[in-house]
Backbone as CSV, one residue per row, in Angstrom:
resi,resn,N_x,N_y,N_z,CA_x,CA_y,CA_z,C_x,C_y,C_z
1,MET,28.947,67.005,-28.712,29.080,67.213,-30.137,27.773,67.802,-30.654
2,GLU,27.860,68.659,-31.654,26.666,69.259,-32.224,26.617,68.955,-33.709
3,ARG,25.476,68.496,-34.180,25.262,68.228,-35.602,24.060,69.045,-36.036
4,GLY,24.300,70.055,-36.840,23.192,70.925,-37.241,22.603,71.570,-36.013
5,ASN,21.289,71.462,-35.843,20.656,72.025,-34.653,20.363,70.948,-33.616
6,ARG,20.985,69.772,-33.734,20.775,68.677,-32.791,22.004,68.537,-31.903
7,GLU,21.775,68.515,-30.608,22.858,68.261,-29.654,22.933,66.759,-29.466
8,VAL,24.101,66.191,-29.690,24.238,64.734,-29.580,25.473,64.373,-28.778
9,SER,25.415,63.213,-28.139,26.586,62.638,-27.494,26.833,61.307,-28.174
10,ASP,27.843,60.572,-27.714,28.192,59.310,-28.368,27.055,58.299,-28.357
11,ASP,26.241,58.297,-27.312,25.208,57.273,-27.218,23.797,57.828,-27.094
12,GLU,23.638,59.113,-27.345,22.321,59.707,-27.150,22.069,60.813,-28.164
13,ALA,20.880,60.848,-28.685,20.487,61.934,-29.576,19.322,62.663,-28.934
14,ARG,19.366,63.958,-28.965,18.291,64.753,-28.382,17.509,65.417,-29.503
15,ALA,16.257,65.101,-29.554,15.394,65.692,-30.571,14.687,66.890,-29.952
16,ILE,14.699,67.976,-30.647,14.031,69.183,-30.172,12.938,69.529,-31.155
17,LEU,11.696,69.371,-30.717,10.576,69.738,-31.575,10.173,71.170,-31.242
18,ARG,10.110,71.977,-32.243,9.711,73.362,-32.080,8.292,73.546,-32.590
19,ALA,7.698,74.642,-32.226,6.342,74.932,-32.694,6.326,74.971,-34.215
20,ILE,5.312,74.382,-34.767,5.135,74.346,-36.215,4.057,75.364,-36.556
21,ASP,4.036,75.812,-37.787,3.005,76.730,-38.256,1.649,76.295,-37.698
22,ASP,0.871,77.258,-37.190,-0.402,76.947,-36.544,-1.306,76.054,-37.382
23,GLU,-1.253,76.175,-38.689,-2.113,75.363,-39.545,-1.598,73.935,-39.683
24,ALA,-0.378,73.673,-39.250,0.217,72.342,-39.417,0.439,71.645,-38.087
25,THR,-0.306,72.032,-37.053,-0.086,71.439,-35.734,-0.899,70.177,-35.514
26,ASP,-1.467,69.646,-36.556,-2.225,68.406,-36.462,-1.380,67.345,-35.759
27,ALA,-1.976,66.632,-34.831,-1.254,65.626,-34.044,-0.617,64.553,-34.920
28,ARG,-1.245,64.237,-36.041,-0.679,63.208,-36.925,0.638,63.677,-37.530
29,ILE,0.731,64.955,-37.865,1.969,65.496,-38.429,3.068,65.473,-37.377
30,ALA,2.741,65.917,-36.173,3.729,65.932,-35.091,4.225,64.521,-34.800
31,LYS,3.311,63.554,-34.756,3.710,62.177,-34.472,4.579,61.629,-35.599
32,ALA,4.207,61.923,-36.845,5.003,61.448,-37.983,6.410,62.032,-37.946
33,LEU,6.537,63.328,-37.616,7.848,63.961,-37.523,8.681,63.331,-36.406
34,LEU,8.045,63.068,-35.290,8.746,62.470,-34.155,9.234,61.060,-34.495
35,VAL,8.363,60.250,-35.076,8.737,58.882,-35.445,9.851,58.897,-36.486
36,LYS,9.756,59.806,-37.450,10.792,59.918,-38.487,12.137,60.271,-37.861
37,SER,12.142,61.210,-36.912,13.411,61.589,-36.274,13.973,60.432,-35.464
38,MET,13.107,59.654,-34.799,13.575,58.508,-34.034,14.231,57.478,-34.956
39,LYS,13.645,57.233,-36.111,14.226,56.306,-37.080,15.557,56.829,-37.605
40,MET,15.620,58.151,-37.842,16.849,58.761,-38.328,17.973,58.574,-37.311
41,PHE,17.675,58.821,-36.029,18.695,58.653,-34.990,19.142,57.193,-34.891
42,ARG,18.204,56.257,-34.992,18.556,54.837,-34.955,19.480,54.502,-36.130
43,ASP,19.129,55.011,-37.322,19.957,54.766,-38.508,21.343,55.389,-38.372
44,MET,21.459,56.439,-37.569,22.743,57.086,-37.319,23.557,56.316,-36.282
45,GLY,22.958,55.292,-35.690,23.679,54.457,-34.748,23.454,54.768,-33.283
46,PHE,22.496,55.625,-32.968,22.236,55.957,-31.568,21.418,54.862,-30.906
47,ASP,21.678,54.654,-29.615,20.980,53.623,-28.840,19.633,54.101,-28.326
48,HIS,19.485,55.404,-28.097,18.233,55.945,-27.583,18.155,57.436,-27.877
49,THR,16.977,57.992,-27.712,16.789,59.430,-27.858,16.222,59.977,-26.557
50,ALA,16.348,61.268,-26.369,15.801,61.931,-25.190,15.245,63.279,-25.606
51,LEU,14.276,63.748,-24.863,13.722,65.074,-25.132,13.185,65.655,-23.845
52,GLY,12.884,66.928,-23.883,12.317,67.610,-22.735,10.950,68.153,-23.094
53,VAL,10.090,68.283,-22.097,8.746,68.791,-22.338,8.268,69.572,-21.125
54,ASP,7.527,70.629,-21.386,6.874,71.393,-20.327,5.555,70.680,-20.049
55,THR,5.473,69.981,-18.937,4.288,69.176,-18.650,3.052,70.020,-18.378
56,ALA,3.233,71.314,-18.166,2.086,72.184,-17.917,1.438,72.675,-19.207
57,ASN,2.092,72.479,-20.347,1.492,72.982,-21.576,0.276,72.151,-21.940
58,GLN,-0.650,72.769,-22.599,-1.922,72.133,-22.925,-1.978,71.627,-24.360
59,THR,-0.836,71.465,-25.011,-0.811,71.072,-26.415,-0.904,69.572,-26.626
60,GLY,-0.740,68.803,-25.575,-0.763,67.354,-25.715,0.603,66.760,-26.020
61,ALA,1.662,67.560,-25.881,3.007,67.079,-26.197,3.391,65.881,-25.334
62,LEU,3.132,65.944,-24.047,3.492,64.840,-23.159,2.808,63.548,-23.601
63,GLN,1.528,63.629,-23.927,0.799,62.442,-24.370,1.357,61.922,-25.692
64,LEU,1.765,62.840,-26.573,2.375,62.431,-27.839,3.642,61.629,-27.579
65,TYR,4.524,62.161,-26.748,5.791,61.493,-26.475,5.558,60.127,-25.830
66,GLU,4.627,60.067,-24.889,4.324,58.789,-24.247,3.722,57.800,-25.242
67,SER,2.968,58.290,-26.224,2.318,57.402,-27.188,3.309,56.677,-28.096
68,VAL,4.523,57.220,-28.226,5.547,56.552,-29.051,6.618,55.891,-28.191
69,GLY,6.358,55.787,-26.883,7.225,54.998,-26.022,8.162,55.740,-25.099
70,TYR,8.169,57.077,-25.128,9.042,57.812,-24.203,8.538,57.647,-22.777
71,LYS,9.480,57.542,-21.829,9.181,57.408,-20.401,9.875,58.529,-19.639
72,THR,9.251,59.000,-18.570,9.850,60.025,-17.723,11.028,59.415,-16.971
73,VAL,12.199,60.072,-17.075,13.379,59.605,-16.352,13.895,60.658,-15.368
74,ARG,13.448,61.893,-15.521,13.888,62.967,-14.625,12.892,64.115,-14.714
75,THR,12.669,64.794,-13.615,11.856,66.004,-13.625,12.682,67.141,-13.038
76,GLU,12.376,68.352,-13.468,13.084,69.545,-12.995,12.075,70.606,-12.582
77,THR,12.488,71.459,-11.678,11.666,72.578,-11.252,12.410,73.871,-11.551
78,PHE,11.726,74.806,-12.156,12.319,76.102,-12.466,11.553,77.165,-11.689
79,TYR,12.265,78.155,-11.206,11.659,79.254,-10.470,11.825,80.533,-11.259
80,ARG,10.856,81.429,-11.110,10.903,82.709,-11.805,10.327,83.782,-10.901
81,LYS,10.931,84.951,-10.914,10.454,86.074,-10.110,10.544,87.340,-10.928
82,GLY,9.473,88.051,-11.003,9.468,89.340,-11.689,10.284,90.359,-10.927
83,MET,10.822,91.331,-11.639,11.639,92.360,-11.002,10.941,93.706,-11.074
C-alpha cells in the first residue's frame, strides 16, 4: 500500500529521508524530523519502522539512525559497471 510518498505495509512503515537544503542539514534538524516521523507512524498504528542507508556515505546518517534505536537487520551489495 502507498500513502503519499511513503511505502507502507500492514505492520511496517518505511521512512525515506531525502537530502534537505544544504543550509538545513544540521544534525539536530535531521534527528527531530526522524523522531517526529517515528511518532507519526506509531500514532498511525504501526508496530515498527524501517529504512535504508548507504553505509559508505560520510554524512553521519548511519550514526543518526543508530542514535534513535535503529538496528541493522539486513545488508545488501550492489554492483555497477561502466559501459
